[in-house]
matplotlib code that plots the C-alpha trace (Angstrom):
import matplotlib.pyplot as plt

x = [-28.9, -30.0, -33.5, -34.2, -36.0, -35.4, -34.9, -33.8, -35.1, -33.8, -34.0, -33.8, -35.3, -38.5, -39.3, -40.9, -40.2, -43.8, -44.3, -41.0, -41.8, -45.3, -43.8, -41.3, -44.0, -46.0, -42.9, -43.1, -40.0, -39.9, -39.4, -37.2, -37.0, -36.0, -37.6, -39.5, -39.3, -40.8, -43.7, -44.3, -44.5, -46.7, -49.1, -49.3, -50.6, -47.4, -46.2, -42.8, -40.5, -38.7, -34.9, -35.0, -37.3, -35.1, -31.9, -33.4, -31.6, -33.5, -32.5, -30.5, -28.7, -31.5, -31.3, -27.5, -27.2, -29.8, -28.3, -24.7, -25.4, -24.0, -27.5, -27.6, -24.0, -23.8, -26.9, -25.3, -21.7, -22.1, -21.0, -23.7, -21.1, -19.0, -20.2, -18.4, -20.3, -23.6, -22.8, -22.0, -25.3, -27.2, -25.3, -26.3, -29.8, -29.0, -30.9, -29.5, -30.4, -30.5, -31.5, -30.5, -32.3, -30.5, -30.0, -28.1, -28.7, -28.8, -25.4, -24.7, -28.1, -27.7, -24.3, -25.5, -28.2, -27.4, -26.7, -25.8, -23.9, -21.3, -23.8, -26.3, -23.6, -22.4, -25.9, -26.4, -23.3, -24.7, -22.9, -25.1, -26.2, -22.7, -21.7, -24.5, -24.0, -20.3, -21.2, -23.7, -21.6, -18.6, -20.7, -22.2, -22.2, -25.0, -26.6, -28.1, -27.8, -29.9, -28.7, -30.9, -34.5, -33.6, -32.5, -35.8, -37.5, -34.6, -34.3, -38.1, -38.2, -35.4, -36.9, -40.3, -38.9, -36.2, -37.1, -33.5, -30.9, -28.2, -24.5, -24.1, -26.9, -25.6, -22.0, -23.3, -25.3, -22.2, -20.0, -22.7, -22.9, -19.2, -19.3, -22.1, -20.1, -17.0, -18.8, -20.5, -17.3, -15.6, -18.4, -17.8, -14.1, -14.3, -16.7, -14.7, -11.3, -12.4, -13.9, -12.0, -12.0, -14.3, -16.9, -16.1, -15.1, -11.9, -12.1, -9.3, -9.3, -6.5, -7.7, -9.8, -11.6, -12.5, -16.0, -16.6, -18.8, -17.8, -19.9, -18.2, -14.9, -13.3, -11.7, -8.4, -7.0, -5.3, -3.3, -4.2, -1.6, -3.3, -6.3, -9.1, -12.5, -15.0, -16.2, -18.6, -19.0, -21.1, -23.6, -23.0, -24.1, -27.0, -26.0, -22.6, -21.1, -21.6, -25.4, -25.6, -27.4, -25.8, -28.6, -26.5, -23.1, -20.0, -18.8, -17.2, -13.4, -11.2, -10.2, -13.8, -14.9, -12.0, -12.7, -16.5, -16.1, -14.0, -16.6, -19.6, -18.0, -17.2, -20.5, -22.3, -20.6, -22.7, -26.3, -27.2, -27.2, -23.6, -21.5, -18.1, -15.8, -13.0, -10.0, -7.4, -8.8, -8.7, -11.5, -10.7, -13.9, -16.4, -19.3, -22.6, -25.4, -29.2, -29.7, -27.7, -27.0, -25.7, -23.5, -22.1, -21.3, -19.3, -17.5, -16.6, -15.2, -12.6, -10.6, -12.2, -9.1, -8.9, -12.7, -12.3, -13.0, -13.7, -16.2, -19.1, -21.3, -24.4, -26.3, -29.6, -31.6, -30.1, -32.7, -32.8, -30.9, -28.0, -27.9, -27.8, -24.8, -22.9, -23.5, -21.5, -18.3, -16.6, -17.6, -16.7, -19.2, -22.2, -23.5, -26.6, -29.4, -31.8, -32.2, -35.4, -36.9, -35.8, -32.3, -32.1, -33.4, -30.5, -27.9, -29.6, -27.6, -24.4, -24.5, -20.9, -21.6, -22.0, -25.0, -24.9, -27.9, -27.4, -30.3, -30.3, -29.4, -32.2, -33.0, -32.6, -30.6, -30.1, -28.5, -25.5, -23.3, -25.0, -23.3, -19.8, -17.2, -16.5, -13.0, -10.4, -8.1, -4.9, -2.8, 0.9, 3.5, 2.2, 0.0, -2.5, -3.3, -6.7, -7.9, -11.1, -12.3, -11.9, -15.5, -14.9, -17.4, -16.2, -18.7, -18.2, -18.2, -15.0, -13.0, -10.5, -9.7, -5.9, -5.4, -6.2, -8.7, -11.6, -13.4, -16.7, -19.9, -19.4, -15.7, -16.7, -19.1, -16.5, -13.9, -16.2, -16.8, -13.0, -12.3, -14.8, -13.3, -9.7, -10.7, -11.0, -7.9, -4.7, -2.1, -0.5, -3.7, -4.3, -7.8, -8.8, -12.5, -15.0, -18.7, -19.3, -17.0, -13.4, -11.0, -7.7, -6.7, -3.1, -2.9, -0.6, 2.7, 5.6, 5.8, 2.9, 4.6, 4.4, 0.7, 0.0, 1.9, 0.1, -3.3, -2.6, -1.4, -4.5, -6.8, -4.9, -5.1, -8.9, -9.1, -10.3, -9.3, -8.1, -8.4, -10.4, -10.6, -10.3, -7.9, -8.0, -4.8, -5.3, -2.4, -0.4, 2.1, 5.6, 6.9, 5.5, 6.5, 3.4, 1.2, 3.0, 2.3, -1.4, -1.3, 0.5, -2.2, -4.9, -6.2, -8.1, -8.7, -7.2, -8.4, -5.8, -5.3, -2.6, -0.2, 3.2, 6.1, 6.1, 2.5, 3.4, 5.5, 2.7, 0.1, 2.4, 2.8, -1.0, -1.4, 1.4, -0.4, -3.9, -5.2, -7.8, -6.9, -8.7, -7.5, -9.5, -7.4, -7.4, -6.0, -7.2, -4.3, -5.3, -2.6]
y = [-36.3, -35.0, -34.0, -30.4, -30.3, -26.8, -23.5, -20.2, -17.1, -13.6, -11.1, -7.3, -7.4, -9.4, -9.8, -13.2, -14.3, -15.1, -17.2, -19.1, -19.7, -20.9, -23.4, -24.6, -25.1, -27.1, -29.4, -29.9, -27.8, -26.0, -22.3, -20.2, -16.4, -13.1, -9.8, -8.2, -11.3, -13.5, -11.0, -10.9, -14.7, -14.9, -12.3, -14.4, -17.3, -19.3, -21.2, -19.7, -19.9, -16.7, -17.1, -15.7, -18.5, -21.0, -19.8, -19.0, -15.6, -12.3, -10.0, -7.1, -3.9, -2.8, -6.0, -5.9, -9.2, -11.8, -14.7, -14.5, -17.6, -21.1, -22.6, -20.9, -21.3, -24.8, -25.8, -24.4, -25.5, -29.1, -31.8, -34.5, -37.1, -36.7, -38.6, -36.1, -33.2, -35.0, -35.8, -32.1, -31.0, -33.6, -32.6, -29.0, -29.5, -27.9, -28.9, -28.6, -25.9, -27.3, -24.3, -20.6, -17.7, -14.4, -11.2, -8.4, -4.9, -2.6, -1.0, -0.4, 1.3, 3.4, 4.9, 5.6, 7.9, 11.7, 13.0, 9.6, 10.2, 8.0, 7.0, 5.9, 3.8, 2.2, 1.3, -0.5, -2.8, -6.2, -8.4, -11.4, -12.0, -12.4, -14.5, -16.9, -16.9, -17.8, -20.6, -22.1, -21.7, -23.3, -26.3, -26.6, -30.4, -30.2, -26.8, -24.8, -21.1, -18.6, -15.0, -13.7, -14.0, -15.2, -18.4, -19.3, -21.0, -23.3, -24.5, -25.0, -27.0, -29.3, -29.7, -30.6, -33.1, -34.7, -33.8, -32.5, -30.4, -32.0, -31.5, -29.5, -27.1, -26.7, -26.0, -23.5, -21.7, -21.7, -20.1, -17.5, -16.8, -16.3, -14.0, -12.0, -11.6, -10.6, -8.0, -6.7, -6.4, -4.8, -2.2, -1.4, -1.2, 1.0, 3.4, 3.7, 3.8, 6.9, 8.7, 11.7, 13.0, 15.9, 13.5, 14.1, 11.3, 11.1, 9.9, 7.5, 5.6, 4.0, 0.6, -0.3, -3.6, -4.7, -6.4, -8.1, -11.0, -13.3, -13.2, -16.0, -17.8, -16.9, -19.2, -17.4, -14.0, -11.4, -14.2, -18.0, -19.0, -16.7, -17.7, -15.2, -14.5, -11.6, -9.9, -7.1, -4.7, -5.9, -3.1, -2.2, 1.2, 1.2, 1.5, 0.0, -2.8, -5.5, -4.9, -5.9, -8.9, -11.0, -11.8, -14.0, -15.0, -16.8, -16.3, -12.9, -13.1, -11.1, -8.7, -8.5, -7.2, -4.7, -3.3, -3.3, -1.3, 1.3, 1.5, 1.7, 4.4, 6.5, 6.2, 7.1, 10.5, 11.7, 12.9, 12.8, 9.6, 8.3, 5.3, 4.2, 1.6, 0.4, -1.8, -2.7, -0.4, 2.7, 4.3, 3.9, 5.7, 7.9, 9.8, 11.5, 11.8, 11.9, 8.1, 4.9, 4.2, 7.7, 7.4, 4.0, 5.0, 8.0, 6.2, 3.3, 5.6, 6.9, 3.7, 0.8, -1.4, -1.1, -1.5, -5.1, -7.3, -4.3, -3.6, -1.4, 0.6, 2.7, 4.8, 4.3, 1.3, -0.5, -0.7, -2.9, -0.4, -0.1, -3.8, -4.5, -2.2, -3.5, -7.1, -6.5, -6.2, -8.6, -7.4, -9.1, -7.4, -5.1, -3.1, -1.0, -0.1, -2.0, -3.9, -3.9, -7.3, -6.7, -6.0, -9.2, -11.1, -9.7, -11.2, -14.6, -15.9, -14.7, -16.8, -15.9, -12.1, -11.2, -8.9, -7.1, -5.1, -2.6, -0.8, 3.0, 4.3, 6.1, 9.4, 8.0, 9.4, 12.8, 11.3, 9.3, 10.4, 7.9, 4.5, 5.9, 4.7, 7.1, 5.7, 4.1, 1.4, 0.1, -2.8, -2.3, -4.7, -5.8, -2.7, -0.6, 3.0, 4.5, 7.8, 9.6, 8.8, 11.2, 12.3, 16.0, 17.4, 20.3, 23.1, 25.7, 28.3, 26.7, 27.3, 30.1, 31.4, 32.2, 33.1, 36.0, 34.0, 32.5, 29.3, 29.7, 28.0, 24.9, 24.5, 25.0, 22.1, 19.9, 20.9, 19.8, 16.5, 16.0, 16.7, 14.1, 11.5, 12.3, 11.4, 7.8, 7.6, 6.3, 9.0, 10.6, 11.3, 13.4, 13.4, 15.1, 15.7, 17.5, 17.4, 15.4, 12.5, 11.5, 11.8, 10.6, 9.3, 9.0, 7.0, 5.6, 7.0, 8.0, 11.3, 13.7, 14.6, 11.0, 10.8, 13.8, 12.4, 9.0, 10.7, 12.4, 9.2, 7.3, 10.0, 9.9, 6.1, 6.3, 8.9, 11.6, 15.3, 17.1, 20.5, 22.8, 20.1, 20.6, 18.7, 17.7, 17.0, 15.3, 17.2, 20.4, 20.8, 21.0, 22.6, 24.3, 21.4, 19.4, 22.4, 22.8, 19.1, 19.7, 22.9, 21.1, 18.4, 21.0, 21.8, 25.1, 24.9, 23.2, 22.3, 21.5, 21.9, 24.5, 24.8, 24.3, 26.6, 27.2, 28.0, 31.5, 29.8, 27.5, 30.3, 32.4, 29.4, 29.1, 32.8, 32.5, 29.6, 31.2, 28.5, 29.2, 27.6, 27.2, 26.0, 23.8, 24.1, 20.4, 17.3, 13.8, 11.5, 7.8, 5.2]
z = [26.6, 30.0, 30.7, 31.7, 35.0, 36.3, 34.6, 36.1, 34.3, 35.0, 32.2, 31.7, 28.2, 28.7, 25.0, 24.5, 28.0, 29.1, 26.0, 26.7, 30.3, 29.4, 26.9, 29.5, 32.1, 29.5, 29.3, 33.1, 33.7, 37.1, 36.9, 39.1, 38.7, 40.2, 41.0, 38.2, 36.0, 38.7, 39.1, 35.4, 35.2, 38.3, 36.9, 33.8, 35.9, 35.8, 38.9, 39.7, 42.6, 43.6, 43.9, 47.4, 48.5, 46.6, 48.3, 51.7, 51.5, 50.6, 47.8, 49.3, 48.4, 46.1, 44.2, 43.7, 45.5, 44.7, 42.7, 44.1, 46.2, 46.4, 45.9, 42.5, 41.4, 42.8, 40.8, 37.7, 38.1, 39.5, 37.1, 36.9, 36.0, 39.1, 42.2, 44.6, 43.0, 43.3, 47.0, 47.7, 46.2, 48.3, 51.5, 51.1, 49.7, 46.3, 43.2, 39.8, 37.3, 33.8, 31.8, 32.4, 30.7, 31.3, 29.4, 31.0, 32.2, 29.2, 29.7, 26.0, 25.4, 28.6, 27.7, 24.2, 25.5, 25.4, 28.9, 30.4, 33.7, 35.2, 37.9, 35.3, 33.6, 36.8, 37.9, 34.6, 35.0, 35.6, 38.1, 39.0, 35.4, 33.9, 36.9, 36.3, 32.5, 33.0, 35.4, 33.0, 29.9, 31.7, 32.6, 29.0, 29.1, 31.7, 31.3, 28.5, 28.6, 26.6, 26.4, 23.5, 22.6, 19.1, 20.7, 22.3, 19.3, 18.5, 22.1, 22.5, 19.3, 20.5, 24.0, 22.5, 20.0, 22.2, 25.8, 26.1, 24.5, 22.3, 23.1, 19.9, 20.9, 24.5, 23.2, 20.6, 23.3, 25.6, 22.9, 22.2, 26.0, 26.4, 23.3, 24.9, 28.1, 26.2, 24.2, 27.4, 29.3, 26.3, 26.1, 29.8, 29.4, 26.3, 28.1, 31.3, 29.5, 27.6, 30.7, 32.0, 35.6, 34.6, 33.2, 29.6, 27.3, 25.3, 21.7, 22.2, 25.5, 27.4, 26.0, 23.0, 22.6, 19.1, 18.8, 15.5, 14.4, 11.6, 8.5, 6.6, 6.0, 2.7, 0.2, 0.7, 1.4, -0.8, -2.3, -2.5, 0.1, 2.7, 4.8, 5.5, 7.0, 6.7, 9.9, 10.7, 13.5, 16.3, 15.5, 11.9, 10.6, 8.2, 4.6, 5.1, 3.0, 5.6, 5.6, 1.9, 0.6, -2.2, -4.7, -7.0, -8.1, -6.8, -3.2, -2.6, -2.3, 0.0, -2.8, -4.0, -0.6, -0.2, -3.7, -3.2, -0.1, -1.9, -4.7, -2.4, -0.1, -3.1, -4.8, -1.5, -1.6, -4.5, -4.0, -7.6, -9.7, -9.9, -11.0, -9.7, -11.2, -9.0, -9.8, -7.2, -4.6, -6.9, -8.8, -12.6, -13.6, -11.8, -13.3, -12.4, -14.8, -15.5, -14.9, -14.2, -17.9, -18.5, -15.4, -16.4, -20.0, -18.8, -16.0, -18.3, -21.0, -18.5, -18.6, -20.4, -20.1, -16.3, -16.0, -17.2, -14.2, -12.0, -9.3, -10.3, -7.8, -8.4, -5.9, -7.7, -8.6, -11.6, -14.4, -17.5, -19.7, -17.3, -16.7, -20.5, -20.8, -17.8, -18.9, -22.0, -20.0, -17.5, -14.1, -10.8, -8.5, -9.2, -6.2, -6.0, -3.5, -5.8, -9.0, -11.2, -12.1, -15.6, -14.5, -12.5, -15.5, -17.6, -15.2, -14.8, -17.7, -16.0, -12.9, -11.8, -11.6, -8.0, -7.4, -4.1, -2.9, 0.0, 1.4, 1.5, 4.9, 6.9, 5.3, 1.8, -1.1, 0.5, 3.6, 2.3, 5.1, 7.4, 7.3, 7.3, 9.8, 12.7, 13.0, 10.7, 12.0, 10.4, 11.7, 12.1, 13.5, 17.0, 17.2, 15.4, 14.4, 15.1, 13.6, 13.0, 9.5, 6.7, 6.6, 6.0, 3.5, 1.4, 0.7, -2.1, 0.7, 2.0, -1.2, -1.5, -4.9, -5.0, -8.6, -10.8, -12.7, -10.8, -11.9, -13.7, -12.5, -14.6, -13.6, -10.0, -10.2, -11.8, -9.2, -6.4, -8.2, -8.8, -5.2, -4.1, -6.3, -5.2, -1.7, -2.7, -4.9, -3.3, -2.7, -4.5, -6.3, -9.4, -11.0, -14.3, -14.8, -17.0, -17.4, -14.3, -15.2, -14.7, -17.7, -16.3, -12.8, -11.5, -8.3, -5.7, -7.0, -4.9, -6.8, -7.4, -10.6, -11.8, -10.8, -12.9, -15.9, -15.5, -15.4, -18.7, -20.2, -19.1, -20.7, -23.9, -24.0, -23.6, -26.4, -24.0, -24.4, -21.4, -23.0, -20.6, -17.9, -14.2, -11.9, -8.2, -6.2, -2.9, -1.3, -2.2, -5.0, -3.4, -6.6, -9.7, -12.0, -11.1, -12.0, -15.3, -16.2, -15.6, -17.7, -20.5, -20.4, -21.0, -17.5, -17.0, -13.3, -10.3, -6.8, -4.1, -0.3, -0.4, 2.6, 0.8, 1.6, -2.2, -2.5, -3.9, -6.6, -7.6, -7.6, -9.8, -12.2, -12.4, -13.2, -15.8, -17.4, -17.2, -14.8, -12.1, -8.8, -5.5, -2.1, 0.2, 3.4, 4.0, 2.2, 1.4, 1.9, 1.4, 2.0]

ax = plt.figure().add_subplot(projection="3d")
ax.plot(x, y, z, "-o")
ax.set_aspect("equal")
plt.show()
């Protein structure tokens, strides 16, 4: 291991930098620095050499050029194990730089501010910082590079205990540095690619750069012969699945995560207490109620068979009563914003049950819209599709009654509930509901008619009557036959988008069967 003799510090975010520099000085490490950072360290009483004095070349162009100099990059890039490199340094009077501490101009924070102009963005594109970071990271066998304040304690501990950084630490720092540069460049590319000549930004730019951080490797993918890993957005939204903390249970699988996301996104859609049970990416039971136990019992009763081995999500803290009820069935994952101590005690004897706690997004229970993805991405062969997420929220004021009979107040509440559930059911989706709970769900069929029939069959199998129920269809009925199936099943009211060339035929069928029907004006396809 090589001793660290000289460190160059040049940071935009000065969090913890004085403390770091003071610790490095105590280890007899010489300090080089630039501009404002050098002044900060000098004001703190630390002996620091300005980069301009070190290079013999003044900062110029309002600080745009200060570290772009052979003395700096030679000191970073020179391989200590090559005699010709050492000879070149000696010939030009260049000393090695063994530790680089750099964080970059705040480009991402700048462009996130309302009213940011192109000039503001351009001025916050760092040039010298990334160049130095790349030089140091490339030469990781000889140079340690720190790009985030969270790295300071580990590096100081190692320097204090060993007097040098291990190969493993320097390599890890190098990888983190290249990742930071990659993310920084991607942010610049994304911003500029969306920019229009008039200064406005297009939603979809000429190039898009995914930025994700691995959370963990998974045992396997959707099937055991597939490999998989779990990643999160670089800056995940509060209240999203990736922010969750696993409190107990086996490692989450690929399918667990996919189903847990479906359950969590659905349960977040309800302001009042709610429970969602998901199996194979589709809700098999959803209910609202007075408290978690009430919600769970109603959701479970929709389809007890499918609920076996399902994913269960609550949007309220799980108490002992709800935990006792859930513990009586086989559950893969249980998700909630919190668990009481008594609830946790219930599951201690069921060590394999995965408990996932996800903090409420800012604003609490009345602000569930936060934490939703702004964009949906789907991979296709050698490409991908990007769209704005289906975050449309339906209000009662947006409904259009199209039949002779209008839904009453209770039916209207159930129609709104059914429509919310239908959003999370794979197309073609048919959802029977009553009393704030699902009664039968038909999902993922090639024919809407088949989905309607399956929903009725599921309700009958669960012993639930559909007489007087309401139904949501995620898209319009192309023919009256689907409406007739719902009426035969016992439906009294229907909510659907409308927009078919045969809307008049379907409306006439509803009037003929004495069904109230409302149009939403938009659909909820989910493929």
